[in-house]
C-alpha positions in Angstrom: 33.8 -24.1 201.1 32.9 -20.5 200.2 29.5 -20.2 198.6 29.3 -16.5 197.6 29.7 -15.1 194.2 33.2 -14.2 193.0 34.2 -10.6 193.6 33.9 -8.2 190.7 37.1 -7.5 188.8 38.7 -10.9 189.6 40.4 -12.2 186.6 40.6 -15.7 185.3 43.1 -17.9 187.3 46.6 -18.0 186.0 46.4 -21.9 185.7 43.8 -21.5 183.0 46.2 -22.0 180.1 45.3 -21.6 176.4 42.4 -22.7 174.3 44.5 -25.8 173.3 44.8 -27.0 177.0 43.5 -30.6 176.9 41.1 -31.6 179.7 42.3 -34.4 181.9 41.0 -37.9 181.0 39.8 -38.7 184.5 37.6 -36.0 186.0 37.3 -35.4 189.7 35.2 -38.2 191.3 33.3 -35.7 193.3 32.2 -33.9 190.0 31.4 -37.2 188.4 29.1 -38.1 191.3 27.5 -34.7 191.3 26.9 -34.8 187.6 25.3 -38.2 187.8 23.0 -37.1 190.7 22.0 -33.9 189.0 21.2 -35.8 185.7 19.0 -38.1 187.7 17.1 -35.2 189.2 16.8 -33.5 185.8 15.9 -36.5 183.6 14.2 -38.9 186.0 12.7 -36.6 188.5 14.5 -38.3 191.4 14.7 -36.2 194.7 18.0 -34.7 195.1 18.9 -36.5 198.4 17.9 -39.9 196.9 19.8 -39.3 193.7 22.9 -38.1 195.6 22.8 -41.0 198.1 22.5 -43.5 195.2 25.4 -41.8 193.3 27.6 -41.8 196.4 26.9 -45.5 196.9 28.5 -46.3 193.6 31.9 -44.8 194.5 34.2 -44.8 197.5 34.9 -41.1 198.0 37.0 -39.3 200.6 35.0 -37.1 203.1 36.3 -34.0 201.3 35.0 -35.3 197.9 31.7 -36.2 199.5 31.5 -32.6 200.8 32.3 -31.2 197.3 29.8 -33.5 195.6 27.1 -32.4 198.0 27.9 -28.7 197.6 27.8 -29.1 193.8 24.4 -30.8 193.8 22.6 -28.6 196.2 24.2 -25.3 195.1 23.5 -26.0 191.4 19.8 -26.8 192.3 19.5 -23.7 194.5 20.8 -21.4 191.8 19.5 -23.2 188.7 17.3 -20.4 187.2 20.1 -17.8 187.8 22.7 -20.1 186.3 20.6 -20.6 183.2 20.2 -16.8 182.8 23.9 -16.0 183.1 24.9 -19.0 180.8 22.3 -18.1 178.1 24.3 -15.4 176.2 27.2 -17.8 175.7 25.2 -20.7 174.1 23.9 -20.7 170.5 21.3 -23.2 171.6 18.6 -22.7 174.3 19.6 -24.6 177.4 16.1 -26.3 177.6 16.8 -27.9 174.2 20.0 -29.5 175.3 20.4 -33.1 176.5 19.9 -33.4 180.2 23.5 -34.5 180.8 24.9 -31.5 178.9 22.5 -29.0 180.6 23.5 -30.1 184.1 27.2 -30.0 183.3 26.9 -26.5 182.1 25.0 -25.4 185.2 27.4 -27.3 187.5 30.5 -25.7 186.0 28.8 -22.3 186.0 28.0 -22.7 189.6 31.6 -23.3 190.5 32.9 -20.4 188.4 30.3 -17.9 189.8 30.1 -19.0 193.4 33.0 -21.1 194.6 36.1 -19.0 194.9 38.3 -21.9 196.0 37.6 -23.9 192.9 39.8 -22.9 189.9 37.7 -22.1 186.9 39.9 -24.3 184.6 39.3 -27.3 186.8 35.5 -26.9 186.7 35.5 -26.4 183.0 37.9 -29.2 182.1 36.0 -31.7 184.2 32.7 -30.7 182.6 34.2 -31.3 179.2 35.6 -34.6 180.3 32.2 -35.7 181.6 30.3 -34.6 178.5 29.0 -37.3 176.1 31.2 -38.5 173.3 28.7 -37.6 170.8 30.4 -35.7 168.0 30.6 -32.0 168.7 29.2 -32.1 172.2 32.5 -31.8 174.0 33.6 -29.0 171.8 30.2 -27.2 172.4 30.5 -27.6 176.2 34.2 -26.5 176.0 33.4 -23.3 174.0 30.4 -22.3 176.1 32.1 -22.7 179.4 35.4 -21.0 178.4 33.5 -18.0 177.1 31.4 -17.9 180.2 34.4 -18.2 182.6 36.2 -15.3 180.9 33.1 -13.0 181.0 31.7 -14.4 184.3 34.9 -13.6 186.2 33.9 -10.0 185.7 30.3 -10.6 186.9 28.7 -9.0 183.8 25.2 -10.3 184.1 23.0 -10.2 180.9 20.0 -7.8 180.7 17.3 -8.8 183.1 13.8 -9.8 182.1 11.5 -6.7 181.5 8.9 -7.9 183.9 10.0 -6.8 187.5 8.7 -10.1 189.0 10.5 -12.2 186.4 13.7 -10.1 187.0 13.4 -10.7 190.8 12.7 -14.3 190.4 15.5 -14.8 188.0 18.1 -13.1 190.2 16.9 -15.0 193.3 16.6 -18.2 191.3 13.0 -19.0 192.0 9.9 -19.8 189.9 8.1 -16.6 189.1 4.8 -17.9 190.7 6.4 -18.3 194.1 8.1 -14.9 193.9 4.7 -13.3 193.0 3.1 -14.9 196.0 5.7 -13.8 198.4 5.9 -10.3 197.1 2.2 -10.0 197.5 2.3 -11.3 201.0 5.6 -9.9 202.4 6.5 -6.9 200.1 9.2 -6.9 197.5 12.2 -6.2 199.9 11.3 -9.0 202.4 10.4 -11.4 199.7 13.9 -10.8 198.2 15.4 -11.5 201.6 13.2 -14.7 202.1 14.2 -16.1 198.7 17.9 -15.4 199.3 17.8 -17.0 202.7 16.2 -20.0 201.1 19.2 -20.3 198.9 21.7 -20.4 201.7 23.4 -23.5 203.0 21.4 -24.5 206.2 23.3 -25.0 209.4 23.8 -28.4 211.0 21.5 -28.2 214.0 21.3 -31.1 216.5 18.7 -31.9 219.2 20.4 -33.2 222.3 18.8 -36.2 223.8 18.4 -34.6 227.2 17.4 -37.9 228.8 21.0 -38.9 228.3 23.1 -35.7 227.9 22.8 -32.0 228.3 23.4 -29.9 225.2 26.5 -28.4 226.8 27.9 -31.8 227.6 27.1 -32.9 224.0 28.9 -29.8 222.6 32.1 -30.6 224.7 32.0 -34.1 223.5 31.7 -33.2 219.8 34.4 -30.7 220.2 36.7 -33.3 221.7 35.9 -36.2 219.5 35.1 -34.6 216.2 36.9 -31.3 216.4 33.7 -29.4 215.8 33.0 -25.7 216.5 29.6 -25.2 218.1 27.1 -22.7 219.4 24.0 -22.9 221.4 20.8 -22.7 219.3 18.9 -19.3 219.7 15.4 -20.6 220.1 15.2 -24.3 221.0 16.5 -25.1 224.6 17.8 -28.5 223.4 19.3 -27.2 220.2 23.0 -27.1 219.3 24.5 -25.7 216.0 27.8 -27.3 215.0 30.3 -26.5 212.4 31.3 -28.5 209.4 33.0 -31.8 210.2 31.8 -34.7 208.1 28.5 -36.6 208.3 26.7 -36.5 211.6 25.6 -40.2 211.2 29.2 -41.3 211.4 29.9 -39.6 214.8 30.0 -41.8 217.9 27.6 -39.5 219.7 25.0 -40.3 217.1 25.5 -44.1 217.3 24.9 -44.1 221.0 21.7 -42.0 220.8 23.0 -38.7 222.2 21.5 -36.5 219.5 19.2 -36.2 216.6 19.7 -34.0 213.6 16.7 -31.6 213.6 16.2 -27.9 212.7 15.1 -25.5 215.4 11.8 -24.8 213.8 11.0 -28.5 213.9 11.9 -28.6 217.6 9.6 -25.7 218.3 6.6 -27.6 216.8 7.0 -30.3 219.5 7.3 -27.8 222.2 4.1 -26.1 220.9 2.1 -29.2 221.9 3.6 -29.2 225.4 3.4 -32.9 226.1 3.7 -33.8 229.8 4.9 -36.9 231.6 2.2 -39.6 232.0 0.0 -38.3 229.1 -1.1 -40.2 226.0 0.2 -38.4 222.9 -0.4 -39.2 219.3 1.8 -38.3 216.3 -0.6 -38.6 213.4 2.2 -38.6 210.6 5.1 -39.9 212.5 7.8 -41.0 210.0 10.8 -40.7 210.1 10.2 -40.2 213.9 12.2 -37.0 214.5 9.3 -35.1 216.1 7.9 -38.4 217.7 11.1 -39.0 219.6 11.2 -35.3 220.6 7.7 -35.6 222.1 8.9 -38.7 224.1 11.9 -36.8 225.4 9.8 -33.8 226.4 7.6 -36.2 228.4 10.8 -37.7 230.1 9.9 -41.0 228.3 7.0 -41.4 230.8 3.5 -42.0 229.3 2.5 -43.2 225.9 3.4 -41.8 222.4 1.4 -43.4 219.6 3.2 -43.1 216.3 1.0 -43.6 213.2 2.2 -44.0 209.6 0.5 -45.7 206.7 3.7 -47.0 205.1 5.5 -49.9 206.8 8.9 -49.0 205.4 8.7 -45.5 206.8 7.4 -46.8 210.1 10.5 -49.0 210.4 12.6 -45.7 210.4 10.6 -44.7 213.4 11.4 -47.9 215.2 15.1 -47.5 214.4 15.2 -43.9 215.8 13.3 -45.0 218.9 15.8 -47.9 219.5 18.9 -45.8 218.9 17.7 -43.1 221.4 16.7 -45.7 224.0 13.1 -44.6 224.3 10.4 -46.9 225.7 7.2 -44.8 225.5 6.8 -44.8 221.7 4.4 -47.3 220.1 4.8 -47.4 216.4 1.4 -48.3 214.8 0.9 -49.2 211.1 -1.9 -47.3 209.4 -3.1 -43.9 208.5 -4.6 -41.8 211.3 -8.1 -42.1 209.7 -7.8 -45.8 210.4 -6.9 -45.3 214.0 -10.1 -43.3 215.0 -12.2 -46.3 216.0 -9.5 -47.5 218.4 -8.3 -44.2 219.9 -11.3 -41.9 219.7 -11.1 -39.1 222.4 -8.2 -41.1 224.0 -5.3 -38.6 223.7 -4.2 -35.7 225.8 -2.4 -34.2 222.9 -2.2 -34.9 219.1 0.4 -33.6 216.6 -0.5 -33.3 213.0 2.8 -32.6 211.1 1.0 -32.7 207.8 2.5 -33.7 204.4 2.7 -30.4 202.4 4.4 -28.6 199.6 7.6 -28.4 201.6 8.1 -24.8 200.4 9.5 -23.8 203.7 12.5 -26.1 203.7 13.9 -25.2 200.3 17.4 -24.6 202.0 17.4 -28.4 202.4 15.4 -29.5 199.4 16.1 -27.0 196.7 14.8 -29.3 193.9 11.3 -29.0 195.4 10.8 -25.4 194.0 11.3 -26.6 190.5 8.7 -29.4 191.0 5.9 -27.6 192.7 3.1 -25.7 190.9 0.4 -23.3 192.3 -2.2 -26.0 191.6 -0.6 -28.3 194.1 -1.6 -26.1 197.0 -5.3 -26.7 197.0 -4.8 -30.3 196.4 -2.6 -30.6 199.4 -5.0 -28.7 201.5 -7.8 -31.1 200.7 -5.6 -34.0 201.9 -4.4 -32.1 205.0 -8.0 -31.3 206.0 -8.9 -35.0 206.0 -5.9 -35.8 208.3 -6.7 -33.0 210.6 -10.4 -34.0 210.8 -9.4 -37.6 211.8 -6.8 -36.3 214.3 -9.3 -34.1 216.0 -11.3 -37.2 216.8 -8.5 -38.6 218.9 -8.4 -35.6 221.2 -10.1 -36.0 224.6 -12.1 -33.1 226.2 -9.6 -30.5 227.3 -7.0 -32.0 225.1 -4.6 -30.2 222.8 -4.2 -30.4 219.0 -1.3 -29.0 217.0 -1.4 -28.6 213.3 1.9 -27.9 211.5 3.5 -27.9 208.1 6.9 -27.0 206.7 5.2 -24.6 204.4 4.5 -20.9 204.5 1.5 -20.9 202.2 -1.9 -19.8 203.5 -3.9 -22.6 201.7 -1.9 -25.2 203.7 -2.0 -23.3 206.9 -4.1 -20.2 207.9 -7.0 -20.9 205.5 -7.1 -24.6 206.6 -7.0 -23.7 210.2 -9.9 -21.1 209.8 -12.0 -23.7 208.0 -11.3 -26.3 210.7 -12.4 -23.9 213.5 -15.6 -23.0 211.6 -16.5 -26.7 211.3 -15.5 -27.5 214.8 -16.8 -25.1 217.5 -15.6 -27.5 220.2 -12.1 -26.4 219.4 -10.6 -23.0 219.9 -7.1 -21.4 219.4 -4.9 -22.1 222.4 -1.5 -20.3 222.1 0.9 -20.9 225.1 1.3 -18.1 227.5 5.1 -18.2 227.0 7.1 -19.4 224.1 10.8 -19.3 223.0 10.0 -17.6 219.7 7.4 -14.8 219.5 4.1 -15.9 218.1 1.8 -13.9 215.8 -1.0 -11.9 217.2 -3.5 -14.8 216.5 -1.1 -17.3 218.2 0.4 -18.9 215.1 3.9 -20.1 215.2 5.6 -18.8 212.1 9.3 -19.6 211.6 10.9 -17.8 208.7 14.5 -18.3 207.5 15.4 -14.7 206.8 14.0 -13.5 210.2 14.9 -16.4 212.5 17.6 -18.4 210.8 15.4 -21.5 210.9 13.6 -23.5 208.3 10.2 -22.2 207.3 7.4 -23.7 209.5 3.9 -22.8 210.4 2.0 -24.2 213.3 -1.0 -23.5 215.5 -2.4 -25.1 218.6 -6.1 -25.7 219.4 -7.7 -27.0 222.6 -10.9 -29.1 222.7 -13.2 -27.5 225.2 -16.0 -30.1 225.2 -17.1 -33.5 224.0 -19.7 -32.3 221.5 -19.5 -32.0 217.9 -16.9 -34.5 216.8 -18.2 -36.9 214.1 -16.5 -40.0 212.7 -14.5 -39.0 209.6 
């Protein structure tokens, strides 16, 4: 489905009809599901993937309708601020004062009119009216706002932008101003614009071939034959494969028999940065759901020991499921936070991966609702938690061993600042960038994956090496 804005000068579809055209009594099931999920995100603070999964579970939709519902949920959330801006002149009431249901219906219809060329405007508007609450006057209000917007929006006449340049940039790119301000200060205005727009793109479906069972070329041939998928080799990760649209990967036969894992290239590069070797003892300090854990085991040819820690039993069960599906034997799921594992595994590991919980501001392509949840004050709070995890993980590294710290964030508080603080407190560790790596590293050895530069999710990672046995204290 096309996800670019409609071309300037395009008129309203001929199927639009007149103002007296009555909306159908039964709206599209895809739009009904999407509206329900968006309302849960808006009113109940559910995460988008959880809300959409729950909404889909209540209806039996065709694959095409599932794809449309998914597009509507994620596209509306990506462009939420921009949609509010272009809708504003057509509503006598401020959007933030409206009922959550009405607000998400207006945004969802506006997204279809402004971005989805294959969706007739009249269908988007009529279904929004049909899905609106029956409260007196509400359907008429939704109808009036969206019909006025569709007539004007087809000509792409944006309202006057905010006076403040940062507010104007953030509005057009549909980001909170505080994030735009940070990225402009760090990258410059032009690159910050490119980064925000890349974060609003639909991410590719990237697979990691389970090379213990199949090469990525053989996997590509199988998916083309069985699922009719177009494909290309990933640009950075040697085991990566990018496939075209073709339904849910979890429904493919190659998924069921453990031939692949869905994983972005940046995430794959984090595992490669640790360079686990056959026969080693490796720990994944924050293992669930097991995507990087199983990659480490595959890189070790499933020979050795991969300790997979997680504090939540339910999440650890997902690690066990992934391990079983992929047919791996070297992974040992162990319940409990990494801090609790220090007495048992102190200085026992050749390599430790800390894929720390973070703001997730690097993976907004996949989790667009996150940018509307986060605040600048979250970053130092995250950093304090991350520092505790890294401190405990460092105690597991044996002399000469490796330690990788990674986040799916681009923010210095969660990455560079924390790494510098760790090195200052632990002179027995030093930066240890690999001599060769698929993606160019920063001058200081940091792996920095950026969507607008590399076509990946946003990740930051750094590798340290312990040079001696001195200086580590119990956390």
